[in-house]
C-alpha positions as CSV (number, residue, x, y, z in Angstrom):
1,E,34.2,-44.9,39.9
2,H,37.2,-47.0,41.2
3,P,35.8,-49.1,44.1
4,E,38.7,-51.0,44.6
5,D,40.3,-47.3,45.5
6,R,41.0,-46.3,49.0
7,V,41.2,-42.9,50.6
8,I,43.6,-42.2,53.3
9,C,43.0,-39.1,55.4
10,F,45.6,-38.1,58.0
11,L,44.2,-35.6,60.7
12,N,45.4,-33.9,63.9
13,N,43.6,-32.8,66.8
14,A,42.2,-29.6,65.2
15,D,41.4,-31.3,61.7
16,F,39.5,-34.3,63.7
17,M,38.2,-32.6,66.9
18,L,37.2,-29.2,65.5
19,T,36.2,-29.5,62.3
20,G,36.3,-33.2,61.0
21,A,34.2,-35.0,63.8
22,D,30.9,-34.3,62.2
23,D,32.0,-35.4,58.9
24,F,33.2,-38.5,60.7
25,L,29.9,-39.1,62.2
26,K,28.1,-38.9,59.0
27,A,30.1,-41.8,57.6
28,K,28.3,-43.9,59.9
29,G,26.7,-47.1,58.1
30,T,28.3,-45.8,54.6
31,H,31.0,-48.3,54.6
32,A,33.1,-46.1,52.5
33,P,36.5,-47.1,51.5
34,L,38.1,-44.6,53.9
35,L,41.3,-45.1,56.2
36,V,41.5,-42.3,58.6
37,I,44.9,-42.0,60.6
38,Y,44.3,-39.8,63.4
39,I,47.6,-38.3,65.2
40,N,46.2,-37.6,68.7
41,N,49.0,-35.5,70.6
42,F,46.3,-35.0,73.7
43,I,46.7,-31.2,72.9
44,Y,43.7,-29.3,74.0
45,N,43.1,-25.6,75.3
46,I,40.9,-22.8,74.5
47,S,41.7,-19.6,72.8
48,G,38.8,-17.1,73.3
49,A,35.3,-18.8,72.9
50,E,36.9,-21.5,70.6
51,G,38.4,-25.0,71.9
52,F,41.8,-25.6,70.2
53,P,43.7,-28.8,70.5
54,M,46.9,-28.6,74.5
55,T,47.6,-30.6,77.4
56,P,47.8,-34.5,78.5
57,Y,44.3,-35.8,79.2
58,I,42.4,-32.5,79.8
59,R,41.2,-29.5,78.1
60,K,39.3,-26.3,78.9
61,T,35.7,-26.0,77.8
62,A,34.7,-22.4,76.4
63,G,33.0,-21.9,79.8
64,G,36.3,-22.2,81.4
65,D,35.5,-25.6,83.1
66,F,38.2,-28.7,82.6
67,E,37.0,-31.7,80.9
68,L,38.6,-34.9,79.4
69,P,38.7,-35.6,75.9
70,F,36.2,-38.3,75.0
71,N,36.8,-42.0,73.8
72,I,38.0,-41.9,70.3
73,P,38.1,-45.5,69.4
74,R,34.5,-45.9,70.9
75,L,33.3,-43.1,68.6
76,A,34.9,-44.9,65.5
77,E,33.1,-48.2,66.8
78,H,29.9,-46.1,66.9
79,V,30.3,-45.0,63.4
80,G,30.7,-48.7,62.4
81,A,34.5,-48.6,61.5
82,D,35.4,-52.1,60.1
83,Y,39.0,-51.9,61.6
84,I,39.9,-49.8,64.8
85,A,43.7,-49.6,66.2
86,R,45.6,-47.7,68.6
87,W,49.4,-47.2,68.6
88,T,52.4,-44.8,69.4
89,P,55.3,-44.3,67.6
90,L,57.4,-46.5,70.1
91,R,55.5,-49.3,68.5
92,A,56.2,-48.4,64.7
93,G,56.5,-52.2,63.6
94,W,52.9,-53.0,64.9
95,L,51.4,-49.6,63.6
96,K,52.7,-50.3,60.0
97,Y,51.1,-53.7,60.1
98,S,47.9,-52.1,61.2
99,I,48.0,-49.8,58.5
100,L,48.2,-52.6,56.0
101,D,45.5,-54.5,57.6
102,A,43.4,-51.4,57.6
103,L,44.1,-51.0,53.9
104,E,42.8,-54.7,53.3
105,S,39.6,-54.0,55.2
106,K,36.4,-53.5,53.1
107,G,35.1,-50.3,54.7
108,L,36.1,-47.4,57.0
109,S,39.2,-48.1,58.9
110,F,40.4,-45.7,61.7
111,I,43.8,-45.7,63.6
112,E,44.6,-43.4,66.5
113,V,48.3,-42.7,66.7
114,L,49.2,-41.3,70.1
115,N,52.2,-38.8,69.6
116,P,53.7,-36.4,71.7
117,C,53.7,-32.9,70.4
118,L,57.1,-32.3,69.2
119,I,56.5,-28.4,68.8
120,Y,54.8,-27.7,71.8
121,D,56.8,-25.1,74.1
122,T,57.5,-26.5,77.2
123,T,59.4,-23.7,78.7
124,D,56.5,-22.1,80.4
125,R,53.9,-24.9,80.9
126,R,56.2,-27.8,81.7
127,L,55.0,-30.6,79.6
128,L,58.2,-32.7,79.8
129,N,60.9,-32.7,77.3
130,A,61.1,-34.6,74.3
131,S,62.5,-37.8,75.8
132,E,60.3,-37.4,79.1
133,R,57.2,-37.1,76.6
134,M,58.3,-40.7,75.1
135,Q,59.0,-42.2,78.3
136,F,55.4,-41.2,79.3
137,Y,54.0,-43.2,76.6
138,D,56.2,-46.1,77.2
139,E,55.4,-46.3,80.9
140,R,51.6,-45.9,80.6
141,T,50.6,-47.9,77.6
142,R,50.2,-51.8,77.1
143,I,48.9,-53.9,74.4
144,K,45.5,-55.7,74.7
145,N,43.9,-56.6,71.3
146,F,40.2,-56.7,71.1
147,A,39.4,-55.5,74.4
148,P,35.9,-53.5,74.9
149,A,35.9,-50.1,73.5
150,E,34.8,-48.9,77.2
151,E,38.4,-50.2,78.1
152,W,40.1,-47.8,75.5
153,D,39.0,-44.7,77.1
154,I,42.2,-42.6,78.0
155,R,40.2,-41.0,80.8
156,K,40.2,-44.0,82.9
157,S,43.2,-44.6,85.4
158,G,45.5,-47.2,84.8
159,S,47.3,-48.1,81.3
160,I,46.4,-46.8,77.9
161,L,45.6,-49.6,75.7
162,L,47.2,-50.0,72.4
163,G,46.5,-52.8,69.8
164,T,43.6,-53.5,67.6
165,L,40.1,-53.1,68.7
166,V,38.0,-54.2,65.7
167,D,39.3,-56.1,63.0
168,G,36.2,-56.9,60.6
169,R,38.4,-59.5,58.6
170,K,38.5,-61.8,61.7
171,K,34.9,-63.2,62.2
172,G,33.4,-62.1,65.4
173,N,35.2,-59.0,66.1
174,I,32.6,-56.5,64.6
175,K,29.2,-55.9,66.0
176,P,26.3,-55.6,63.7
């Protein structure tokens, strides 16, 4: 009814990876005026036969095998998002401007925010204290705008890339 309106959806690992990914895939080709802000805290684990979002870079399958999460920005590119970016809270200024850019985008926009889980109990699993978790992101991230989506895969060794991957407002940055 109001084509100028935009829906903003905040998702965490459980919302997106366990229940929302199918709906996200259905958005392919719709150019829906939707901004998805996905808070990814790398928390993946298994409870019974269900996969639940618990550990950096790796999770257990229902069969008990370990696997890595998939390339989320690549998924957003596959769906045809007009704007895709990734940031951490350490880059809050850039994140703010990405949100503003995404709101100006015509169709589906996707921003992944890599964020340490602040409520995870580190006493028995030793996932680092709060300051060590932020240092983890500071030491392992670097900004590289408009890199190919394959380079944004967190499963690869080296740096975790931050920045803007796709901005449909800038000619040549979005694939048909």
